[in-house]
SERO-4910 file (N, C-alpha, C, O; in steps of 0.05 Angstrom, whole numbers):
BEGIN
 pado doro    nc1    nc2    nc3   cac1   cac2   cac3    cc1    cc2    cc3    oc1    oc2    oc3
  Met    A   5788   1819   1908   5759   1826   1911   5743   1809   1891   5751   1805   1868
  Ser    A   5720   1799   1900   5702   1785   1882   5675   1799   1882   5666   1810   1902
  Thr    A   5662   1798   1859   5635   1810   1856   5614   1789   1852   5620   1768   1840
  Phe    A   5591   1795   1862   5567   1778   1858   5548   1794   1841   5541   1816   1849
  Ser    A   5539   1783   1819   5520   1798   1803   5497   1781   1795   5499   1757   1792
  Arg    A   5474   1794   1793   5450   1781   1784   5448   1784   1754   5452   1806   1743
  Pro    A   5442   1762   1739   5439   1765   1710   5417   1785   1704   5396   1784   1715
  Leu    A   5424   1804   1686   5405   1825   1680   5381   1814   1665   5385   1800   1645
  Pro    A   5357   1819   1674   5333   1807   1661   5327   1820   1634   5331   1844   1631
  Ser    A   5318   1804   1616   5310   1815   1590   5283   1826   1592   5267   1816   1608
  Pro    A   5277   1848   1578   5250   1861   1580   5228   1841   1573   5231   1826   1554
  Arg    A   5206   1841   1588   5183   1825   1582   5158   1838   1592   5160   1855   1610
  Pro    A   5135   1831   1581   5111   1844   1589   5106   1842   1619   5112   1822   1631
  Arg    A   5094   1864   1630   5088   1864   1659   5069   1842   1666   5070   1832   1689
  Ser    A   5051   1834   1647   5032   1814   1653   5044   1787   1660   5032   1770   1673
  Leu    A   5070   1783   1651   5083   1757   1656   5099   1758   1682   5110   1738   1690
  Arg    A   5100   1781   1695   5116   1784   1719   5106   1768   1742   5121   1762   1761
  Ala    A   5080   1762   1742   5068   1749   1765   5079   1721   1769   5078   1710   1791
  Ala    A   5090   1708   1748   5100   1681   1749   5125   1681   1766   5141   1700   1765
  Pro    A   5130   1660   1782   5154   1659   1799   5179   1659   1781   5180   1648   1759
  Arg    A   5199   1674   1791   5224   1676   1776   5247   1666   1793   5248   1671   1817
  Arg    A   5266   1653   1781   5290   1644   1795   5314   1656   1781   5316   1656   1756
  Ser    A   5333   1666   1797   5358   1677   1786   5381   1663   1799   5381   1658   1823
  Arg    A   5401   1657   1783   5425   1644   1794   5447   1664   1795   5458   1672   1774
  Pro    A   5455   1673   1819   5477   1693   1821   5503   1682   1809   5509   1658   1812
  Thr    A   5518   1699   1797   5544   1691   1787   5566   1704   1804   5562   1725   1816
  Val    A   5588   1690   1806   5611   1699   1821   5635   1703   1803   5642   1685   1788
  Thr    A   5646   1727   1803   5668   1733   1786   5691   1745   1802   5686   1763   1818
  Ala    A   5714   1736   1798   5737   1746   1813   5751   1768   1797   5757   1765   1773
  Tyr    A   5756   1791   1810   5770   1813   1798   5794   1821   1815   5791   1822   1840
  Gln    A   5816   1826   1803   5839   1835   1819   5848   1863   1810   5863   1876   1824
  Asp    A   5839   1871   1786   5849   1896   1775   5827   1917   1771   5830   1936   1756
  Arg    A   5804   1913   1784   5782   1932   1782   5774   1943   1809   5772   1928   1828
  Ser    A   5769   1969   1811   5760   1981   1836   5730   1979   1837   5716   1973   1817
  Val    A   5719   1985   1861   5689   1986   1864   5677   2007   1845   5656   2002   1834
  Gln    A   5691   2029   1842   5681   2050   1824   5680   2041   1795   5662   2047   1780
  Asp    A   5701   2025   1787   5701   2015   1760   5678   1996   1755   5665   1997   1734
  Ile    A   5673   1978   1775   5651   1959   1772   5624   1973   1771   5606   1966   1755
  Asn    A   5621   1993   1789   5596   2008   1789   5591   2022   1763   5568   2024   1753
  Gln    A   5612   2032   1751   5610   2046   1725   5603   2025   1703   5588   2031   1685
  Leu    A   5614   2001   1706   5609   1980   1686   5579   1972   1686   5567   1969   1665
  Phe    A   5568   1968   1710   5540   1961   1712   5521   1984   1707   5500   1981   1696
  Gly    A   5529   2008   1716   5512   2032   1713   5494   2035   1737   5489   2016   1752
  Pro    A   5484   2060   1741   5467   2066   1765   5441   2051   1765   5430   2046   1786
  Lys    A   5431   2043   1741   5406   2029   1739   5406   2002   1754   5386   1993   1764
  Phe    A   5430   1990   1754   5432   1963   1766   5450   1963   1791   5463   1942   1797
  Lys    A   5452   1986   1805   5469   1988   1828   5461   1969   1850   5477   1962   1867
  Asp    A   5435   1961   1851   5426   1943   1872   5427   1914   1864   5416   1897   1878
  Gln    A   5440   1908   1841   5440   1881   1831   5468   1869   1832   5473   1848   1819
  Trp    A   5486   1881   1846   5513   1870   1850   5524   1879   1877   5515   1899   1888
  Asp    A   5543   1863   1886   5557   1870   1911   5585   1858   1911   5592   1845   1891
  Tyr    A   5600   1861   1931   5628   1851   1931   5636   1843   1959   5625   1851   1979
  Leu    A   5657   1826   1960   5670   1818   1984   5700   1824   1982   5712   1819   1961
  Asn    A   5712   1834   2003   5741   1838   2003   5755   1812   2011   5746   1798   2029
  Lys    A   5776   1806   1996   5792   1783   2004   5808   1789   2029   5816   1812   2034
  Pro    A   5813   1768   2045   5805   1740   2041   5776   1736   2052   5768   1751   2070
  Phe    A   5762   1717   2041   5735   1711   2051   5731   1681   2051   5745   1667   2037
  Thr    A   5711   1672   2066   5706   1643   2068   5682   1636   2051   5667   1653   2041
  Gln    A   5679   1610   2048   5656   1600   2032   5629   1608   2046   5609   1613   2033
  Gly    A   5630   1607   2073   5606   1615   2088   5598   1644   2083   5574   1650   2081
  Glu    A   5618   1661   2080   5612   1690   2075   5600   1693   2047   5582   1710   2043
  Ile    A   5610   1677   2028   5599   1678   2001   5569   1669   2001   5552   1682   1989
  Ile    A   5563   1647   2016   5536   1638   2017   5518   1658   2031   5495   1663   2022
  Gln    A   5528   1670   2053   5512   1690   2067   5507   1714   2049   5484   1725   2049
  Lys    A   5527   1723   2034   5523   1746   2017   5503   1740   1995   5486   1756   1988
  Ala    A   5505   1715   1984   5486   1707   1963   5457   1706   1973   5439   1714   1960
  Arg    A   5454   1697   1998   5427   1696   2010   5417   1724   2015   5393   1729   2010
  Gln    A   5434   1742   2024   5425   1770   2028   5415   1782   2002   5395   1796   2002
  Met    A   5431   1778   1981   5424   1790   1955   5398   1778   1944   5381   1792   1934
  Thr    A   5396   1751   1946   5372   1738   1936   5348   1747   1952   5326   1752   1940
  Gly    A   5350   1750   1978   5328   1760   1995   5320   1788   1987   5296   1795   1985
  Ala    A   5340   1806   1982   5334   1833   1973   5320   1834   1947   5301   1849   1942
  Trp    A   5329   1817   1928   5316   1816   1901   5287   1807   1904   5269   1818   1891
  Asn    A   5283   1786   1921   5256   1776   1924   5237   1796   1937   5214   1799   1929
  Arg    A   5248   1811   1957   5232   1832   1970   5224   1854   1950   5202   1864   1950
  Lys    A   5243   1861   1933   5238   1882   1913   5216   1872   1893   5198   1887   1886
  Arg    A   5219   1846   1885   5199   1835   1866   5171   1834   1879   5152   1841   1866
  His    A   5170   1826   1904   5144   1825   1918   5132   1853   1921   5108   1857   1919
  Leu    A   5150   1873   1926   5140   1900   1929   5129   1910   1902   5108   1923   1902
  Glu    A   5142   1904   1880   5132   1912   1854   5105   1899   1848   5087   1912   1838
  Glu    A   5102   1873   1855   5077   1859   1851   5055   1871   1868   5032   1874   1860
  Ala    A   5062   1878   1893   5042   1890   1911   5033   1917   1901   5010   1924   1903
  Met    A   5052   1933   1890   5045   1959   1879   5027   1956   1855   5008   1972   1852
  Asp    A   5032   1936   1838   5015   1931   1815   4987   1924   1824   4967   1933   1813
  Gln    A   4985   1907   1845   4959   1899   1855   4944   1922   1867   4920   1925   1864
  Leu    A   4959   1940   1881   4946   1963   1893   4936   1982   1872   4914   1993   1874
  Lys    A   4951   1986   1851   4943   2003   1829   4918   1992   1816   4899   2007   1809
  Ala    A   4917   1966   1811   4894   1953   1799   4870   1956   1817   4847   1961   1807
  Ala    A   4873   1953   1843   4851   1957   1862   4840   1985   1862   4816   1989   1863
  Gln    A   4858   2005   1860   4850   2033   1859   4834   2038   1834   4814   2052   1835
  Glu    A   4844   2028   1811   4829   2032   1786   4802   2019   1787   4782   2029   1776
  Gln    A   4800   1995   1800   4774   1982   1803   4755   1998   1820   4731   2000   1815
  Leu    A   4765   2011   1842   4749   2028   1859   4738   2052   1843   4714   2059   1846
  Val    A   4755   2064   1827   4746   2087   1811   4724   2079   1792   4704   2093   1788
  Arg    A   4728   2055   1779   4707   2046   1760   4681   2040   1775   4659   2046   1765
  Ala    A   4683   2027   1799   4659   2021   1814   4644   2046   1822   4620   2047   1821
  Glu    A   4659   2066   1831   4646   2091   1839   4633   2105   1815   4612   2118   1818
  Lys    A   4646   2103   1792   4634   2114   1767   4608   2100   1761   4588   2114   1755
  Met    A   4607   2074   1763   4582   2059   1758   4561   2066   1778   4537   2068   1772
  Ala    A   4569   2071   1803   4550   2080   1824   4538   2107   1817   4514   2111   1821
  Ala    A   4555   2125   1807   4545   2151   1799   4525   2149   1776   4505   2163   1776
  Ile    A   4532   2132   1757   4513   2127   1734   4487   2116   1745   4465   2124   1735
  Gly    A   4488   2098   1764   4464   2086   1775   4446   2107   1789   4422   2105   1788
  Gln    A   4459   2127   1801   4444   2148   1815   4428   2166   1796   4407   2176   1802
  Val    A   4439   2170   1772   4426   2188   1753   4409   2172   1733   4393   2184   1718
  Ala    A   4412   2145   1732   4398   2129   1712   4368   2131   1714   4354   2133   1694
  Arg    A   4357   2130   1739   4328   2131   1742   4317   2158   1731   4296   2158   1718
  Gly    A   4331   2179   1738   4322   2205   1728   4324   2207   1698   4307   2219   1685
  Ile    A   4345   2196   1686   4348   2196   1657   4326   2180   1644   4315   2188   1624
  Gly    A   4319   2157   1657   4296   2141   1647   4270   2157   1647   4254   2156   1629
  His    A   4266   2172   1669   4242   2189   1671   4242   2210   1649   4222   2216   1637
  Glu    A   4266   2222   1644   4268   2243   1623   4262   2231   1595   4249   2244   1579
  Phe    A   4272   2207   1591   4266   2193   1565   4237   2188   1562   4226   2190   1540
  Gly    A   4223   2181   1584   4194   2178   1583   4180   2203   1574   4162   2202   1558
  Asn    A   4189   2226   1585   4177   2252   1577   4183   2258   1548   4165   2268   1534
  Ile    A   4207   2252   1539   4214   2257   1511   4197   2240   1492   4186   2250   1472
  Leu    A   4194   2215   1499   4178   2197   1482   4148   2206   1482   4135   2205   1461
  Gln    A   4139   2214   1505   4111   2223   1507   4107   2248   1489   4087   2251   1475
  Arg    A   4127   2265   1489   4125   2289   1472   4126   2282   1442   4111   2293   1426
  Ile    A   4144   2263   1436   4146   2255   1407   4120   2242   1398   4110   2249   1376
  Val    A   4109   2224   1414   4084   2210   1406   4061   2230   1404   4045   2229   1385
  Gly    A   4060   2248   1423   4038   2268   1423   4039   2286   1398   4019   2290   1385
  Lys    A   4063   2295   1391   4066   2312   1367   4062   2296   1342   4052   2307   1322
  Ala    A   4070   2271   1342   4066   2254   1318   4036   2250   1313   4027   2251   1290
  Asp    A   4020   2246   1335   3991   2243   1332   3979   2268   1320   3961   2267   1303
  Leu    A   3988   2291   1330   3977   2316   1321   3984   2321   1291   3968   2331   1276
  Ala    A   4009   2313   1284   4018   2317   1257   4001   2300   1238   3995   2308   1215
  Leu    A   3994   2276   1246   3979   2258   1229   3950   2268   1225   3939   2264   1204
  Met    A   3939   2282   1245   3912   2293   1243   3912   2320   1229   3891   2329   1220
  Glu    A   3934   2333   1228   3936   2360   1217   3937   2360   1187   3953   2345   1175
  Lys    A   3920   2377   1174   3920   2379   1145   3937   2402   1135   3946   2403   1112
  Asp    A   3941   2422   1153   3957   2445   1145   3986   2438   1145   3997   2429   1166
  Ser    A   4000   2441   1122   4028   2433   1120   4046   2449   1138   4065   2438   1149
  Ala    A   4040   2475   1142   4057   2491   1160   4055   2481   1189   4076   2480   1202
  Lys    A   4031   2474   1198   4028   2464   1225   4041   2436   1227   4052   2429   1248
  Gln    A   4039   2420   1206   4053   2394   1206   4083   2397   1209   4096   2382   1224
  Ala    A   4094   2417   1195   4122   2422   1197   4130   2431   1225   4152   2424   1235
  Ala    A   4113   2447   1238   4119   2456   1265   4119   2432   1284   4137   2430   1302
  His    A   4100   2414   1281   4100   2390   1298   4125   2372   1293   4137   2362   1312
  Ala    A   4132   2370   1267   4156   2354   1260   4181   2366   1272   4199   2351   1281
  Lys    A   4182   2393   1274   4206   2406   1285   4208   2399   1315   4230   2394   1325
  Val    A   4186   2399   1329   4186   2392   1358   4195   2363   1361   4211   2357   1380
  Ile    A   4186   2345   1344   4194   2317   1345   4224   2314   1341   4237   2300   1356
  Leu    A   4235   2328   1321   4264   2327   1316   4280   2338   1340   4301   2327   1347
  Glu    A   4270   2360   1351   4284   2372   1374   4285   2352   1398   4305   2350   1412
  Ala    A   4262   2339   1403   4261   2319   1424   4279   2296   1419   4293   2286   1437
  Ala    A   4280   2286   1394   4297   2264   1387   4327   2272   1390   4343   2256   1399
  Asp    A   4333   2297   1382   4361   2306   1386   4368   2307   1415   4391   2300   1422
  Arg    A   4350   2316   1432   4355   2317   1461   4361   2289   1471   4379   2285   1487
  Ala    A   4346   2269   1463   4350   2242   1471   4378   2232   1462   4392   2218   1477
  Ala    A   4385   2239   1437   4410   2230   1426   4434   2242   1442   4454   2229   1447
  Val    A   4431   2267   1450   4452   2281   1466   4456   2267   1493   4478   2262   1501
  Ile    A   4434   2260   1505   4435   2246   1531   4449   2219   1529   4467   2213   1544
  Val    A   4441   2204   1508   4453   2178   1504   4483   2181   1498   4500   2166   1509
  Arg    A   4490   2200   1481   4518   2204   1473   4535   2211   1498   4557   2200   1501
  Asn    A   4526   2229   1514   4541   2237   1538   4543   2214   1558   4564   2211   1571
  Leu    A   4521   2199   1561   4522   2177   1580   4541   2155   1571   4556   2144   1587
  Gln    A   4541   2149   1545   4560   2130   1534   4589   2139   1537   4606   2123   1545
  Ser    A   4594   2164   1531   4621   2175   1533   4631   2173   1562   4654   2166   1567
  Phe    A   4613   2180   1581   4621   2179   1609   4626   2151   1619   4645   2146   1633
  Ser    A   4608   2132   1612   4610   2105   1622   4634   2090   1611   4646   2074   1625
  Lys    A   4640   2095   1585   4663   2081   1574   4689   2092   1585   4704   2077   1598
  Gly    A   4694   2117   1581   4718   2130   1592   4744   2118   1580   4743   2096   1569
  Thr    A   4766   2133   1582   4792   2123   1573   4813   2134   1593   4807   2151   1610
  Ser    A   4837   2124   1591   4859   2133   1608   4874   2156   1593   4894   2166   1604
  Gln    A   4865   2163   1570   4880   2183   1553   4875   2211   1564   4853   2218   1572
  Arg    A   4896   2227   1564   4894   2255   1571   4901   2272   1547   4920   2266   1532
  Glu    A   4886   2292   1543   4889   2309   1519   4878   2337   1526   4864   2340   1546
  Pro    A   4885   2357   1510   4875   2384   1515   4844   2384   1512   4833   2375   1492
  Ile    A   4830   2393   1533   4801   2393   1533   4790   2420   1540   4804   2437   1553
  Asp    A   4765   2424   1532   4751   2449   1538   4735   2444   1564   4716   2428   1564
  Leu    A   4743   2457   1585   4731   2452   1611   4702   2460   1612   4685   2447   1625
  Ser    A   4695   2481   1597   4667   2490   1596   4649   2468   1584   4627   2464   1592
  Lys    A   4660   2455   1563   4645   2433   1550   4641   2410   1569   4620   2397   1569
  Val    A   4661   2403   1584   4659   2381   1603   4637   2387   1623   4621   2369   1630
  Ile    A   4636   2411   1633   4614   2419   1651   4587   2417   1638   4568   2406   1649
  Gly    A   4585   2426   1613   4560   2425   1598   4551   2396   1594   4527   2390   1596
  Asp    A   4570   2378   1587   4563   2350   1583   4552   2338   1609   4535   2321   1608
  Thr    A   4564   2346   1631   4555   2335   1657   4527   2345   1664   4511   2331   1675
  Leu    A   4522   2371   1658   4496   2382   1664   4474   2368   1648   4451   2365   1658
  Val    A   4480   2358   1624   4461   2342   1609   4452   2318   1625   4428   2310   1624
  Leu    A   4471   2305   1638   4465   2280   1653   4448   2285   1678   4433   2267   1686
  Val    A   4450   2309   1690   4435   2314   1715   4413   2334   1710   4401   2344   1730
  Asn    A   4406   2340   1686   4386   2360   1680   4359   2355   1694   4346   2373   1704
  His    A   4351   2329   1695   4326   2322   1708   4326   2327   1738   4305   2330   1750
  Glu    A   4350   2327   1751   4351   2330   1780   4343   2359   1789   4334   2362   1811
  Phe    A   4347   2378   1771   4340   2406   1779   4310   2408   1785   4302   2421   1805
  Ala    A   4293   2396   1768   4264   2397   1773   4257   2379   1797   4240   2386   1813
  Lys    A   4270   2356   1799   4264   2338   1821   4269   2350   1848   4253   2346   1866
  Tyr    A   4290   2365   1851   4297   2377   1877   4290   2407   1879   4296   2420   1898
  Ser    A   4276   2417   1858   4268   2446   1857   4293   2464   1861   4293   2483   1876
  Val    A   4313   2458   1845   4338   2472   1847   4342   2489   1822   4337   2480   1799
  Glu    A   4351   2514   1826   4356   2532   1803   4386   2531   1796   4403   2532   1813
  Leu    A   4391   2529   1770   4419   2528   1760   4429   2556   1756   4416   2573   1744
  Val    A   4453   2561   1766   4467   2587   1762   4493   2579   1746   4511   2569   1758
  Asp    A   4493   2585   1721   4515   2578   1703   4536   2600   1702   4530   2622   1691
  Lys    A   4559   2596   1713   4580   2616   1714   4604   2608   1697   4627   2616   1703
  Arg    A   4600   2592   1677   4622   2584   1660   4633   2608   1644   4618   2624   1634
  Ser    A   4659   2608   1641   4672   2629   1624   4694   2615   1608   4701   2592   1613
  Ala    A   4704   2628   1588   4724   2616   1570   4750   2611   1586   4760   2628   1600
  Val    A   4759   2586   1584   4783   2577   1599   4802   2565   1579   4794   2549   1562
  Ala    A   4828   2571   1581   4847   2558   1564   4846   2528   1568   4840   2519   1590
  Ser    A   4852   2513   1547   4850   2484   1549   4868   2473   1571   4890   2484   1576
  Ile    A   4860   2451   1583   4877   2438   1603   4882   2409   1594   4866   2397   1580
  Gln    A   4905   2399   1601   4913   2372   1594   4900   2353   1615   4908   2352   1638
  Ala    A   4879   2339   1607   4864   2324   1626   4849   2301   1613   4847   2299   1589
  Asn    A   4838   2284   1631   4820   2263   1622   4791   2272   1626   4782   2275   1649
  Ala    A   4777   2277   1605   4750   2289   1607   4731   2271   1623   4715   2281   1639
  Gly    A   4733   2245   1619   4715   2227   1634   4719   2228   1664   4700   2226   1679
  Glu    A   4745   2230   1672   4751   2231   1701   4741   2257   1713   4730   2257   1735
  Leu    A   4745   2279   1699   4735   2305   1709   4704   2305   1710   4693   2316   1729
  Gln    A   4692   2292   1691   4663   2290   1691   4653   2274   1715   4632   2280   1726
  Gln    A   4669   2253   1722   4662   2237   1745   4663   2254   1771   4645   2252   1788
  Val    A   4683   2272   1773   4685   2289   1796   4661   2308   1797   4648   2312   1818
  Leu    A   4655   2321   1774   4633   2340   1773   4606   2326   1780   4590   2337   1795
  Leu    A   4602   2303   1769   4577   2288   1774   4574   2282   1804   4552   2285   1815
  Asn    A   4595   2274   1816   4594   2268   1845   4588   2293   1861   4572   2292   1880
  Leu    A   4602   2315   1854   4597   2340   1869   4569   2350   1865   4557   2360   1884
  Met    A   4558   2348   1841   4531   2357   1835   4510   2340   1850   4491   2351   1861
  Ile    A   4514   2314   1850   4495   2296   1864   4495   2303   1894   4474   2304   1906
  Asn    A   4519   2307   1905   4521   2314   1933   4507   2340   1939   4494   2344   1959
  Ala    A   4509   2359   1920   4497   2386   1923   4466   2383   1923   4453   2395   1940
  Phe    A   4455   2366   1906   4426   2362   1905   4417   2350   1931   4396   2358   1942
  His    A   4432   2331   1942   4424   2318   1967   4425   2338   1990   4411   2334   2010
  Ala    A   4442   2358   1988   4445   2378   2009   4422   2399   2008   4420   2415   2026
  Met    A   4406   2398   1987   4384   2417   1984   4357   2403   1979   4345   2407   1958
  Pro    A   4348   2386   1997   4323   2371   1993   4299   2389   1991   4279   2381   1979
  Gly    A   4301   2413   2001   4278   2432   2000   4281   2453   1978   4267   2472   1977
  Gly    A   4301   2448   1960   4305   2467   1938   4328   2487   1945   4337   2488   1967
  Gly    A   4336   2502   1924   4358   2521   1928   4371   2528   1902   4358   2526   1881
  Lys    A   4396   2537   1903   4410   2545   1880   4436   2528   1878   4450   2524   1897
  Leu    A   4442   2520   1853   4467   2505   1847   4482   2521   1827   4473   2525   1804
  Glu    A   4506   2530   1835   4523   2546   1817   4546   2528   1807   4560   2516   1824
  Val    A   4550   2528   1781   4573   2514   1770   4588   2534   1752   4576   2551   1739
  Gly    A   4614   2532   1752   4629   2550   1736   4658   2542   1732   4667   2523   1744
  Cys    A   4672   2557   1715   4701   2552   1711   4713   2579   1703   4700   2596   1691
  Ala    A   4739   2582   1709   4753   2607   1703   4783   2602   1705   4792   2582   1715
  Asp    A   4798   2621   1694   4827   2621   1696   4835   2638   1720   4825   2660   1725
  Glu    A   4854   2627   1736   4865   2642   1758   4895   2637   1760   4905   2617   1769
  Asn    A   4910   2657   1750   4939   2657   1751   4951   2631   1740   4967   2618   1753
  Gly    A   4943   2624   1716   4955   2601   1703   4943   2575   1711   4953   2553   1704
  Val    A   4922   2576   1727   4909   2551   1736   4879   2552   1729   4866   2572   1732
  Ala    A   4870   2530   1718   4841   2528   1711   4826   2519   1736   4834   2500   1750
  Val    A   4805   2534   1743   4789   2528   1767   4761   2522   1759   4748   2537   1744
  Leu    A   4750   2500   1769   4721   2495   1765   4709   2491   1793   4722   2482   1811
  Trp    A   4684   2499   1795   4672   2498   1822   4643   2490   1820   4629   2493   1800
  Val    A   4634   2478   1842   4606   2471   1846   4598   2483   1873   4609   2476   1894
  Lys    A   4578   2500   1873   4569   2514   1898   4540   2510   1902   4524   2513   1884
  Asp    A   4532   2503   1926   4504   2499   1933   4496   2517   1956   4512   2528   1970
  Ser    A   4470   2520   1958   4458   2537   1980   4446   2519   2001   4426   2527   2014
  Gly    A   4457   2496   2005   4445   2476   2023   4452   2479   2052   4458   2501   2061
  Ser    A   4451   2457   2066   4454   2457   2095   4482   2462   2105   4486   2469   2128
  Gly    A   4502   2459   2088   4530   2463   2096   4541   2439   2111   4527   2419   2116
  Ile    A   4567   2440   2117   4581   2418   2130   4590   2426   2158   4603   2447   2160
  Pro    A   4583   2411   2179   4592   2419   2206   4623   2420   2208   4636   2405   2194
  Pro    A   4633   2439   2223   4663   2442   2225   4677   2417   2235   4700   2413   2227
  Glu    A   4664   2401   2252   4678   2377   2261   4679   2355   2240   4695   2337   2242
  Val    A   4662   2357   2220   4662   2338   2198   4680   2346   2175   4691   2329   2161
  Leu    A   4683   2372   2171   4697   2383   2148   4725   2371   2143   4731   2364   2120
  Pro    A   4742   2367   2164   4769   2356   2159   4769   2327   2150   4789   2317   2141
  Lys    A   4746   2313   2153   4745   2285   2147   4733   2278   2120   4734   2254   2112
  Ile    A   4721   2297   2106   4705   2290   2083   4720   2277   2060   4708   2263   2044
  Phe    A   4746   2282   2058   4762   2270   2036   4775   2243   2045   4789   2231   2029
  Glu    A   4769   2235   2070   4781   2210   2079   4767   2186   2066   4743   2187   2060
  Tyr    A   4783   2165   2062   4772   2141   2049   4750   2129   2066   4753   2125   2090
  Ala    A   4727   2123   2053   4704   2109   2065   4690   2126   2086   4673   2115   2101
  Phe    A   4696   2152   2088   4681   2168   2108   4655   2178   2095   4655   2188   2073
  Thr    A   4633   2175   2109   4607   2183   2099   4589   2192   2122   4591   2182   2144
  Thr    A   4572   2211   2116   4551   2220   2135   4524   2210   2126   4503   2217   2138
  Lys    A   4523   2193   2105   4497   2184   2094   4489   2157   2103   4469   2146   2094
  Gly    A   4504   2145   2122   4498   2118   2131   4500   2098   2109   4519   2098   2094
  Asp    A   4479   2080   2107   4479   2059   2087   4475   2070   2059   4480   2055   2040
  Arg    A   4467   2095   2056   4462   2106   2030   4488   2116   2016   4487   2123   1993
  Gly    A   4510   2117   2031   4534   2128   2020   4557   2108   2023   4559   2093   2042
  Ser    A   4575   2108   2003   4598   2090   2004   4622   2103   2017   4641   2089   2026
  Gly    A   4622   2130   2018   4645   2144   2029   4669   2145   2010   4691   2153   2018
  Leu    A   4665   2138   1984   4686   2137   1965   4686   2161   1946   4707   2168   1935
  Gly    A   4663   2174   1942   4660   2194   1922   4680   2217   1924   4694   2222   1905
  Leu    A   4681   2230   1948   4700   2253   1951   4729   2244   1952   4746   2258   1943
  Ser    A   4734   2220   1964   4761   2210   1965   4772   2205   1937   4794   2212   1931
  Ile    A   4756   2192   1920   4764   2187   1893   4766   2213   1877   4784   2216   1860
  Ser    A   4748   2231   1882   4749   2257   1868   4775   2272   1875   4788   2283   1857
  Gln    A   4783   2271   1900   4809   2283   1908   4832   2269   1894   4851   2282   1885
  Gln    A   4830   2243   1893   4851   2227   1880   4853   2234   1850   4875   2236   1839
  Ile    A   4830   2238   1837   4831   2246   1808   4843   2273   1805   4859   2278   1787
  Ala    A   4835   2292   1822   4847   2319   1821   4877   2318   1824   4891   2332   1809
  Glu    A   4887   2303   1844   4915   2302   1849   4930   2288   1826   4953   2295   1820
  Ser    A   4918   2268   1813   4930   2255   1790   4934   2273   1767   4950   2268   1749
  His    A   4918   2295   1766   4921   2316   1745   4939   2338   1754   4941   2359   1741
  Gly    A   4953   2335   1776   4971   2356   1786   4956   2378   1800   4967   2399   1805
  Gly    A   4931   2373   1807   4914   2393   1820   4905   2386   1848   4918   2369   1861
  Lys    A   4884   2399   1856   4874   2395   1884   4845   2402   1885   4835   2420   1872
  Leu    A   4830   2387   1902   4802   2392   1907   4799   2405   1935   4809   2394   1955
  Glu    A   4787   2429   1936   4785   2444   1961   4755   2448   1967   4738   2447   1950
  Val    A   4749   2454   1993   4722   2458   2001   4720   2481   2021   4738   2485   2038
  Glu    A   4699   2497   2018   4692   2518   2038   4663   2513   2045   4646   2510   2028
  Ser    A   4657   2512   2071   4630   2507   2079   4626   2516   2108   4644   2517   2124
  Ala    A   4601   2522   2114   4593   2529   2141   4563   2521   2144   4548   2523   2125
  Pro    A   4556   2511   2168   4528   2503   2172   4508   2526   2165   4511   2548   2174
  Gly    A   4488   2519   2149   4468   2538   2141   4476   2557   2119   4460   2573   2110
  Lys    A   4501   2555   2109   4510   2574   2089   4519   2560   2063   4531   2572   2046
  Gly    A   4514   2534   2061   4521   2520   2037   4550   2512   2035   4565   2516   2054
  Ser    A   4557   2500   2012   4585   2490   2008   4594   2497   1980   4579   2499   1962
  Thr    A   4620   2502   1978   4633   2507   1952   4657   2489   1949   4675   2489   1966
  Phe    A   4657   2473   1929   4679   2455   1922   4693   2467   1898   4681   2472   1877
  Arg    A   4720   2470   1900   4736   2480   1877   4758   2460   1870   4772   2450   1888
  Met    A   4760   2455   1845   4782   2438   1835   4800   2455   1818   4792   2468   1799
  Arg    A   4826   2456   1826   4846   2472   1811   4864   2453   1796   4875   2434   1807
  Ile    A   4867   2458   1770   4884   2442   1753   4902   2459   1736   4892   2479   1724
  Pro    A   4928   2454   1735   4946   2469   1718   4937   2468   1689   4928   2447   1679
  Arg    A   4939   2490   1675   4931   2491   1647   4952   2476   1629   4975   2473   1637
  Ala    A   4942   2467   1606   4960   2453   1587   4981   2473   1577   4974   2495   1570
  Lys    A   5006   2463   1576   5028   2481   1566   5031   2478   1536   5048   2491   1525
***
């Protein structure tokens, strides 16, 4: 019996894998080793990197076996490269959708900053004209509060736009609060009333930026579903060892024939105004956290989106 083995590759960075690689199979003759012995020698990790021929065999059989193994190795390498490219493309889509979400709230944030600056300038003018120290202090307090509000908006926007791949124990209620800061201006714009149903939830192992992206997408969709005003309920709670967060609107609802398709890639009912990626990526984020994004909706009765995520152990 003879074995054919591929030289075991030395570890190297994934970034170098894209370069073409050539391997020269080796042929070794064994007379005193069984297939089980050889398999144990190589180990299960490299079981696809060796094969054998029973004697007697011809030179043509050796060449054919070598070609088969080389072809299998090349197919595996191409598959690994394709998977790497697919993962990179998915990550790029998530980033693009995040930037699109930021773009949707940016105009409103700019309007809110204009209001904040107007308030600061107005109170500063009054403080300069005021001779009473107590009234000056009151004006200064309003100025500081407005500046703090602007700082909070900037901080949350920067945190969301940068993002990281790190997962750590997070406070789900705080993530919801940080997202509400970014869409605060939309409530007045759409004449929507906020119903805050947040409750204390045990920490969950998650990426705060990714969850914030899901929430932002769900809230923006909810505003669009209520062009004439309504109520937007956001909340979080513990349910049997699972953290649940939800976004509920009193809008137009989703037709039953559309409901099964809303999480499909590139599906949209908004025409040119929608990419069809928001809910698909949101579901992908939920699943990457070991959870799931669910929806309940009926025409004229609004929609409720719930994301369930296992709590941190």
